[in-house]
C-alpha positions as CSV (number, residue, x, y, z in Angstrom):
1,X,105.0,-216.3,32.6
2,X,104.7,-215.4,36.3
3,X,107.4,-213.5,37.8
4,X,109.6,-214.8,40.2
5,X,108.7,-213.3,43.4
6,X,111.8,-213.0,46.3
7,X,111.4,-215.6,49.3
8,X,112.8,-217.2,52.1
9,X,115.3,-219.9,51.5
10,X,114.9,-223.0,53.9
11,X,117.2,-225.4,54.9
12,X,117.9,-228.5,52.9
13,X,115.8,-226.8,49.6
14,X,117.0,-228.4,46.2
15,X,115.3,-225.9,43.9
16,X,116.0,-226.5,40.0
17,X,118.6,-224.6,38.5
18,X,116.4,-223.5,35.5
19,X,113.2,-222.3,37.6
20,X,113.9,-222.3,41.1
21,X,111.0,-224.3,41.8
22,X,110.3,-227.0,44.3
23,X,107.3,-228.8,42.3
24,X,107.8,-232.3,42.0
25,X,107.1,-232.2,38.4
26,X,107.8,-228.3,37.0
27,X,105.4,-228.1,34.2
28,X,108.6,-225.4,32.8
29,X,111.5,-228.4,33.3
30,X,109.3,-230.8,32.2
31,X,109.3,-229.1,28.5
32,X,112.7,-228.4,28.8
33,X,113.6,-232.4,28.8
34,X,111.7,-232.4,25.5
35,X,114.5,-230.4,24.0
36,X,116.6,-232.2,21.9
37,X,120.5,-233.1,23.7
38,X,122.3,-232.5,20.6
39,X,124.8,-230.3,22.2
40,X,125.9,-227.5,19.7
41,X,121.8,-227.4,18.9
42,X,121.2,-227.1,23.4
43,X,124.2,-224.4,23.6
44,X,122.7,-222.4,21.0
45,X,119.0,-222.1,22.9
46,X,121.1,-221.8,26.1
47,X,122.2,-218.6,24.2
48,X,119.1,-217.4,23.5
49,X,117.3,-218.4,26.4
50,X,119.5,-217.2,29.1
51,X,119.3,-220.7,30.9
52,X,121.0,-223.6,30.7
53,X,119.8,-227.5,30.7
54,X,119.5,-228.9,34.1
55,X,123.9,-230.2,34.1
56,X,124.7,-228.3,30.7
57,X,128.1,-227.1,30.8
58,X,129.6,-224.8,28.3
59,X,131.2,-225.7,25.2
60,X,133.2,-222.4,25.5
61,X,134.2,-220.1,28.5
62,X,134.1,-216.1,27.2
63,X,136.7,-214.3,29.0
64,X,137.7,-210.5,29.3
65,X,137.7,-210.0,25.5
66,X,136.2,-212.6,23.6
67,X,132.8,-211.0,24.1
68,X,134.5,-207.5,23.1
69,X,135.9,-208.9,20.3
70,X,133.2,-211.3,19.2
71,X,130.7,-207.7,19.2
72,X,132.7,-205.4,17.4
73,X,133.2,-208.3,14.5
74,X,129.5,-208.9,14.6
75,X,129.0,-205.0,14.3
76,X,130.9,-204.7,11.5
77,X,129.6,-208.1,9.6
78,X,126.3,-207.0,10.0
79,X,127.1,-203.2,8.5
80,X,128.2,-204.8,5.4
81,X,125.6,-207.1,5.1
82,X,123.1,-204.3,5.3
83,X,124.6,-202.9,2.9
84,X,124.8,-205.4,0.5
85,X,121.4,-206.4,1.2
86,X,120.6,-202.4,0.2
87,X,122.3,-202.7,-2.9
88,X,120.5,-206.0,-3.7
89,X,117.3,-203.6,-3.1
90,X,118.1,-200.9,-5.2
91,X,119.2,-203.3,-8.1
92,X,116.1,-206.0,-7.8
93,X,112.8,-206.3,-9.2
94,X,109.3,-205.8,-6.8
95,X,109.5,-209.1,-6.2
96,X,113.2,-209.4,-4.8
97,X,112.5,-206.0,-2.8
98,X,109.6,-207.7,-0.7
99,X,112.0,-210.5,-0.4
100,X,114.5,-208.2,1.0
101,X,112.7,-206.2,3.3
102,X,112.2,-208.5,6.2
103,X,116.6,-209.7,5.7
104,X,117.3,-205.5,5.9
105,X,115.2,-205.1,9.2
106,X,116.6,-207.8,10.2
107,X,120.1,-207.0,9.7
108,X,119.6,-203.4,11.1
109,X,118.1,-205.2,14.2
110,X,121.2,-207.0,14.6
111,X,123.6,-203.6,14.1
112,X,121.4,-201.5,16.3
113,X,121.9,-204.4,19.2
114,X,125.9,-204.8,18.7
115,X,125.4,-200.4,19.0
116,X,123.8,-200.6,22.3
117,X,125.8,-203.3,23.6
118,X,129.1,-201.7,23.7
119,X,127.2,-199.3,26.2
120,X,125.3,-201.7,28.3
121,X,128.2,-204.2,28.3
122,X,131.9,-202.7,27.3
123,X,131.4,-199.7,28.1
124,X,129.8,-200.8,31.3
125,X,132.1,-203.3,32.5
126,X,135.1,-200.9,31.6
127,X,133.5,-198.3,34.1
128,X,133.7,-201.3,36.3
129,X,137.9,-201.6,36.0
130,X,137.2,-205.2,34.5
131,X,139.5,-204.4,31.3
132,X,142.5,-203.3,33.9
133,X,144.8,-201.0,32.3
134,X,142.6,-201.0,29.3
135,X,140.2,-199.8,30.7
136,X,139.9,-196.5,29.5
137,X,141.1,-197.3,25.9
138,X,138.6,-200.0,25.6
139,X,135.7,-197.7,27.3
140,X,136.3,-195.3,25.3
141,X,136.7,-197.2,21.8
142,X,133.2,-198.6,22.5
143,X,131.8,-195.3,23.9
144,X,133.3,-193.0,20.5
145,X,131.9,-196.0,18.0
146,X,128.5,-196.0,19.2
147,X,128.3,-192.4,20.1
148,X,127.3,-193.0,23.7
149,X,127.7,-191.5,26.7
150,X,131.9,-190.5,27.0
151,X,133.8,-193.2,29.4
152,X,134.5,-190.5,32.1
153,X,130.9,-189.0,32.4
154,X,129.4,-192.8,32.2
155,X,131.3,-193.8,35.1
156,X,130.3,-190.9,37.0
157,X,126.8,-191.5,36.7
158,X,126.8,-195.7,36.5
159,X,129.4,-196.3,39.6
160,X,128.7,-193.1,41.4
161,X,124.7,-192.5,41.1
162,X,122.9,-195.4,39.0
163,X,124.4,-198.3,41.6
164,X,124.1,-196.4,45.1
165,X,120.8,-195.0,44.3
166,X,119.0,-197.5,42.1
167,X,115.7,-196.9,41.8
168,X,116.0,-193.9,43.6
169,X,114.6,-190.1,42.6
170,X,118.4,-189.5,42.0
171,X,119.4,-192.5,40.1
172,X,120.1,-191.1,36.6
173,X,118.1,-193.7,35.1
174,X,115.3,-193.7,36.7
175,X,114.8,-190.2,35.9
176,X,115.6,-190.9,32.2
177,X,112.1,-193.2,32.4
178,X,110.6,-190.1,34.6
179,X,111.1,-188.0,32.0
180,X,109.4,-190.1,29.6
181,X,105.9,-189.8,31.6
182,X,106.3,-193.2,32.3
183,X,105.9,-192.9,36.3
184,X,103.4,-194.7,38.9
185,X,100.1,-194.2,39.6
186,X,98.5,-193.9,35.7
187,X,96.0,-196.9,34.0
188,X,97.7,-199.8,32.8
189,X,96.4,-198.7,29.0
190,X,98.1,-195.1,29.7
191,X,101.4,-197.3,29.6
192,X,101.4,-199.1,26.3
193,X,100.4,-195.7,24.8
194,X,103.3,-193.4,26.4
195,X,105.5,-196.0,25.1
196,X,104.5,-195.5,21.4
197,X,104.5,-191.7,22.2
198,X,108.1,-192.3,23.8
199,X,109.0,-194.5,20.5
200,X,107.8,-192.1,17.6
201,X,108.5,-189.1,19.3
202,X,110.5,-186.5,17.5
203,X,110.7,-184.3,20.3
204,X,112.3,-187.3,22.9
205,X,114.3,-188.8,20.1
206,X,116.0,-185.6,19.3
207,X,116.9,-184.9,22.8
208,X,118.5,-188.1,23.3
209,X,120.5,-187.9,20.8
210,X,121.5,-184.0,21.4
211,X,122.7,-185.3,24.9
212,X,124.6,-188.0,22.8
213,X,126.6,-185.4,21.6
214,X,127.2,-183.4,24.0
215,X,128.9,-185.7,26.1
216,X,131.0,-187.1,23.0
217,X,132.2,-183.3,22.6
218,X,132.3,-181.9,25.7
219,X,134.9,-179.1,26.3
220,X,136.7,-181.3,29.2
221,X,137.5,-183.7,26.8
222,X,140.9,-183.9,25.5
223,X,140.9,-182.4,21.7
224,X,142.6,-185.9,20.7
225,X,139.2,-187.5,21.6
226,X,137.4,-185.2,20.2
227,X,138.8,-185.3,16.3
228,X,139.2,-188.7,17.3
229,X,135.2,-189.1,16.9
230,X,135.0,-187.3,14.0
231,X,137.7,-188.9,12.1
232,X,136.3,-192.5,13.2
233,X,132.5,-191.8,11.6
234,X,133.9,-189.3,8.6
235,X,136.0,-192.1,7.3
236,X,132.8,-193.9,6.6
237,X,130.8,-191.5,5.4
238,X,133.9,-190.6,3.0
239,X,134.0,-194.4,2.0
240,X,130.1,-194.3,1.2
241,X,131.2,-191.5,-1.3
242,X,133.9,-192.7,-3.0
243,X,132.2,-196.1,-3.6
244,X,129.7,-193.7,-5.3
245,X,132.4,-192.4,-8.0
246,X,133.8,-195.6,-8.5
247,X,129.8,-197.2,-9.6
248,X,128.7,-194.1,-10.5
249,X,125.5,-194.5,-8.4
250,X,124.0,-192.6,-5.5
251,X,122.9,-196.8,-4.0
252,X,126.4,-196.4,-1.4
253,X,125.6,-193.4,0.3
254,X,122.3,-194.7,0.9
255,X,123.5,-198.0,1.8
256,X,125.7,-196.4,4.4
257,X,122.7,-193.6,5.8
258,X,120.7,-197.2,6.3
259,X,123.3,-199.3,7.6
260,X,125.1,-197.1,9.6
261,X,123.6,-193.7,10.2
262,X,120.2,-195.6,11.2
263,X,120.9,-198.0,13.6
264,X,123.2,-195.4,15.0
265,X,120.7,-193.0,15.8
266,X,117.2,-194.1,15.9
267,X,118.0,-197.9,16.3
268,X,120.1,-197.6,19.5
269,X,116.9,-195.3,21.1
270,X,114.7,-197.9,20.2
271,X,117.0,-200.7,21.8
272,X,117.3,-198.5,24.4
273,X,113.8,-198.2,25.4
274,X,112.7,-201.5,25.4
275,X,116.3,-202.4,27.4
276,X,115.3,-200.1,30.3
277,X,112.1,-200.8,30.8
278,X,112.2,-204.1,31.7
279,X,115.8,-203.7,33.7
280,X,115.2,-203.3,37.2
281,X,111.9,-202.7,39.0
282,X,111.3,-198.8,39.1
283,X,110.1,-196.6,41.4
284,X,110.8,-199.8,44.5
285,X,110.4,-198.3,47.5
286,X,111.5,-200.7,50.6
287,X,108.7,-202.0,52.3
288,X,108.4,-202.3,56.2
289,X,111.0,-203.7,58.2
290,X,113.1,-205.0,54.8
291,X,116.5,-205.8,54.9
292,X,118.8,-203.6,52.7
293,X,120.4,-206.1,51.3
294,X,117.6,-208.2,50.3
295,X,116.0,-204.9,49.4
296,X,118.6,-204.3,46.8
297,X,118.2,-207.8,45.4
298,X,114.6,-207.1,44.7
299,X,115.3,-204.6,42.4
300,X,117.3,-206.4,39.6
301,X,116.2,-209.9,37.8
302,X,117.1,-211.8,35.2
303,X,115.0,-211.9,31.9
304,X,114.9,-215.2,30.2
305,X,113.5,-216.1,26.5
306,X,111.4,-218.8,25.5
307,X,108.5,-220.6,25.8
308,X,107.6,-224.1,26.8
309,X,108.7,-226.9,24.3
310,X,105.5,-228.9,22.6
311,X,104.4,-232.5,23.8
312,X,105.3,-235.4,22.8
313,X,101.6,-236.3,23.1
314,X,99.7,-234.1,21.1
315,X,98.3,-235.3,17.6
316,X,101.1,-235.2,14.6
317,X,99.8,-232.4,12.8
318,X,99.1,-230.3,15.5
319,X,102.4,-231.1,17.0
320,X,104.4,-230.3,13.3
321,X,102.5,-227.0,13.8
322,X,103.0,-226.0,17.3
323,X,106.9,-227.1,16.4
324,X,106.9,-224.6,14.0
325,X,105.5,-222.1,16.1
326,X,108.0,-222.8,18.8
327,X,111.1,-222.4,16.2
328,X,109.5,-219.4,14.9
329,X,109.4,-217.4,18.3
330,X,112.9,-218.9,19.6
331,X,114.3,-216.7,15.7
332,X,112.5,-214.2,15.4
333,X,110.6,-213.2,18.9
334,X,113.6,-214.5,21.3
335,X,116.7,-214.4,19.2
336,X,116.4,-211.8,17.3
337,X,114.3,-209.1,19.1
338,X,115.2,-210.2,22.3
339,X,118.7,-211.3,22.2
340,X,120.6,-209.8,19.7
341,X,118.2,-206.1,19.2
342,X,117.9,-205.6,22.6
343,X,120.5,-207.2,25.3
344,X,123.0,-207.7,22.5
345,X,125.7,-210.4,22.8
346,X,126.2,-209.5,26.6
347,X,125.4,-211.2,30.3
348,X,122.3,-208.3,30.4
349,X,119.9,-210.9,30.8
350,X,121.5,-212.0,33.8
351,X,122.0,-208.7,35.2
352,X,121.3,-209.6,38.9
353,X,124.7,-211.5,38.5
354,X,126.1,-208.0,38.2
355,X,124.2,-206.2,41.2
356,X,125.0,-208.8,43.2
357,X,128.8,-208.7,42.1
358,X,129.3,-204.9,41.0
359,X,133.0,-205.3,41.1
360,X,133.1,-209.1,39.2
361,X,135.1,-210.6,41.9
362,X,133.5,-213.6,42.6
363,X,131.0,-214.3,39.8
364,X,131.9,-215.0,36.0
365,X,129.8,-212.1,34.7
366,X,131.4,-212.7,31.2
367,X,129.4,-216.4,31.9
368,X,126.7,-215.2,33.8
369,X,124.2,-217.9,32.1
370,X,126.4,-220.6,34.0
371,X,126.9,-218.3,36.7
372,X,123.6,-217.8,37.8
373,X,122.8,-221.3,37.4
374,X,125.5,-222.6,39.7
375,X,124.4,-219.6,42.2
376,X,120.2,-220.6,42.2
377,X,121.7,-223.8,44.0
378,X,124.2,-222.6,45.7
379,X,124.3,-218.8,46.6
380,X,122.9,-217.5,50.0
381,X,121.1,-214.9,48.0
382,X,119.6,-218.0,45.9
383,X,116.0,-217.8,47.9
384,X,115.7,-214.0,46.8
385,X,116.9,-214.6,42.6
386,X,114.1,-213.8,40.7
387,X,113.6,-213.4,37.1
388,X,110.4,-213.2,34.2
389,X,110.1,-216.2,31.4
390,X,108.6,-215.1,28.3
391,X,109.8,-212.7,25.8
392,X,111.4,-209.4,25.8
393,X,108.5,-207.5,26.7
394,X,107.4,-210.1,29.5
395,X,109.1,-207.7,31.7
396,X,108.0,-204.7,30.5
397,X,104.7,-205.7,30.6
398,X,104.9,-206.9,34.3
399,X,106.3,-203.5,35.2
400,X,103.6,-201.3,33.5
401,X,101.3,-203.7,35.6
402,X,103.0,-203.1,39.4
403,X,103.1,-199.2,38.3
404,X,99.5,-198.9,37.7
405,X,98.9,-200.4,40.6
406,X,101.3,-197.6,42.8
407,X,100.3,-194.4,44.2
408,X,100.9,-191.6,41.8
409,X,103.9,-190.3,41.4
410,X,104.9,-187.3,43.1
411,X,104.9,-184.1,40.9
412,X,108.5,-183.4,40.3
413,X,109.0,-187.0,39.2
414,X,106.5,-186.4,36.2
415,X,108.1,-182.9,35.0
416,X,111.6,-184.1,35.0
417,X,111.9,-183.0,31.0
418,X,115.3,-180.7,31.6
419,X,117.8,-182.2,28.3
420,X,120.1,-183.3,31.2
421,X,118.2,-185.7,32.1
422,X,118.8,-187.1,27.9
423,X,122.4,-186.8,28.2
424,X,121.8,-190.2,30.4
425,X,122.5,-193.5,27.7
426,X,120.6,-196.5,29.8
C-alpha cells in the first residue's frame, strides 16, 4: 500500500488507469483480473474501492441532483432503521441485544457519514456554484440538516481561503489540524496518541460543536433562516415525544437520542477527523524549484479502498479463508468504515479531480471514479496524480509518517486553540 509519488510523465507512457504503473505485470492489476466479471458486482466493488476495472463503464451516470437526492434518502432511511433497531433492542432479550449492537453501530456510522457528506459534498459543491440558481437553497438545506457551517461562512472559508492557501498557515482546514496539535516534527507514536486524545476529548468536541452552533445562529443570518433551523430539528424531537405518549413508553425518545442526536454531534465529529487527516498532505512547503501547478497538484490525492483479490492457485481451504477475509474487509473496513462513514456517498475518494478543476467545467465531479480513470491516461497532469491504496487509515498513517520526518513546527502553528479555529467544518 505505497503512496503514489508525483513523477514526470514520459512521452509514449501507457499507464494502467487503475494504478498508473508501467510494470509489465502490475501485481495489483493482475489481482484485479481475478475479480468476478458480473457487471452489477463490478459496479458495487468499484463504488467501494473508488477505482474501476480496466475498461469498465458506469451503469448509471450521476447528474447534479441525483447524488444529493440519494444522500438525503440514505440519511433519513438510516435514521428510521436505527430507530427501529433501538426499539427492537429495548424490547429484546440479552441474546437479541448482543446481535443488534453491531447493526446499530453500522447504522449510526451510515447516518454520520451521510451528515458529513452534506458538508463535504452538497454544501461544498454549492459553494462552487454547481447547482446554479439553486445553490443557496441546496447548500443551506444541507447546512441546516447537518448543523454544519452556514452557506456564507463555508463559502468564504473554502473558496477564498482553503483553495488559494491550501496546506499553508492561512488555510482554515490546516489551522484546525494544528489546533489539534497534530503538527510536524513529533515522534511517530505521538501522533497516534494525540489522535486518540482528539477523538475522546470533551474539550475539542464541545469547542467544535459550539463553533457549528455559532455559525448556524450568527447574528448576520436572517431571522427566517435561524428559525428554520430550530423548526427542522425541533420537529424531530416533537415527533419522538409524541410517540412516547402514543406507545406509553420512553423508548421513542431514547431512539431519537441515539438515531438522530448522536450522529448529528459526535458521529459527524469522528467522521470529520478521519476525513480531514487523510485528505491532503498537510504542512507541505514547496521544494526548491517546484513549478506552482505541480506543487499544487502534489498536495491532494485520491484514496482507493481495497485489498488484492486472493490468487486462484492457493490450496482450497486457504483460498476459502482468504476469500472470506477479503469480502469481510470489503464490506466492513472499506465500505462501511471508509466509504459510508468517512467519505460518504460522494466523489471524495477522488478529491484531486476537484482540485484540478475547482469550478467543475472540465471533469465530471459527480462521476469522479471514471473521470479520474480517464485523466490518469489522457490528462496533461496525469504524471503528477498520486493516490493511496488500502483502508481509510492508510493515508492517515502515511501523513503521520511524513509529519514525523519533518522539522518541528513553529510555536504559533501548535498553540492556536482559540474557539474561532473550531468554527471550521472540514
